[in-house]
N, C-alpha and C positions, 0 to 999 in steps of 0.2 A: 504494500500500500504506500509506504513512504517513497519507494522508488518511482511509482507512478506520479506522485505529487511533484517530485523533483523533475521528472521528465516533462511533465505538463508545464511547469514554470519555465523550464529551459526553452521549450518550444514556443511558448508565448513571448518570451523575451526576444528570441530570434526573429519572430515575425514582426514585432514592434520595431526592432532595429532596422530590418530590411525595408519596412514601409517608410521609416523616417529618412533613410538614405534616398529613396525615390522622391520624397517630398522636397528635400534640400536640393537635389539635382534639378528638379522642375523649377524651383524658385530661382536657381542660378541661371537657368536658360531664359526665364522671363526678364530678369534684370539685364542680361546681356542684350536681349532684343530691344529693351528700352534704351540702353546706352547707344546702340546702333542708330535708333531713330533720332536721338538727340544729335548725334554726330552728323547725320544726313541733313537735318534741318539747319544746323549751324553752318554747314558747308554751302548751303544754297543761298 
């Protein structure tokens, strides 16, 4: 029983970490696109 609880907590932690990485990656891409738009409007 104790082993199942530890395994469950480990699996849940892994899933949360992986979803957090995808969120950070997506936010970085959004910020990059915003920076490109600012550069293009400043160059015009």
